[in-house]
C-alpha angles and dihedrals in degrees: 000000000000096000112030092171090060090056093046091054092057122101122243089247093056093047092050091047092051090046095059091046088064090071108108119183109168120174092271096044127188094216095182090059110027110029099082123071092221095066113140121267110231109232099166088237118057094011108025099166142006111292093240091055092048093050089050088054092051090249098126114129108276099243133110114271144192119214124179151138139205120250099259107024098161097042098093092040091051092049089052092052092044089052092049090051093042090238126144097182140009117248121218091252090050092049093051090049094051094047091045094052094049102036103028108179092016092060095110095046089051095045092047089055093041104034121207116256126200111270095334134137092202098091094053093042092049094043094050092043089057098039099045104031126007100041103037086050090055091045091055091047088054094051090044093051093045087058088063096256123139104254131189124189125193139180118203106219106163113113107205116204088213100050101166094187095056098024091132094061109070093192088062087067099042140074094013094298119155116194133207113296092006091128096058098089087053098043091050094035086230099140091105089067089067093054139299094274099038090109122038119236092262090049093050090053090047089051091053090052091051092047089049093053092050092047091049089052089053091052093044093244104114114165098234092194088063095035116017124195117269120232133160092259101054098024087200119168139170117258103207105204131137082275101038118218143180112254120212114207096340111210089350100161093053095042093048086053093054094042088058091046096045132229099243107072 
């Protein structure tokens, strides 16, 4: 920022108005970079390029890092959109249209990998979950690790029947689904704030294990038997479930597909 005082003199209303004008959704959008209004402003000093490009060039900050996702990141977002559009399912024609708008010339590659289903929202939810969350996260972890930085990857897989964050969406508490932000009450061990019986005894113990792992990372004392470092050779990640596990090449087929397609167009 060349003139910080100018920025400081602006009103909150002006700043918020300018923020939303940064959203850019052309017909061939780069959703991972331009959809959200809090995208970084390139100032050629503190933020000289888009973070994805900097990671790709091995210019991520040289510190240990944790990357991760929940199992079904886009489910709650998709349910919100379907509700606004008064939709219950996605027809084959609607699916072709959505994929065509967002992926243009790559439409047939994407549909071949995520085949259309008769009146089902599953393909578009699975596709967006992989493209916007799971696979670009793995991609960044690969770049960060290749640069020589200690890197830890996780996937939060525990579907809590009492998910306070997504309580309005029944599918977020069924069929093993884990919606966006569902891990937070476990990571911060905050279930007790919602009542003494919000988490079961086994969930309370699980939450303490998650909290201990994050605290150990902060102190630089990660038990790498329980949570080994991630790299592009082993592709090991932590599966945070009520019975935690070590995942090998989580969602590899889909993420290899998106790595080959790219996340910026």
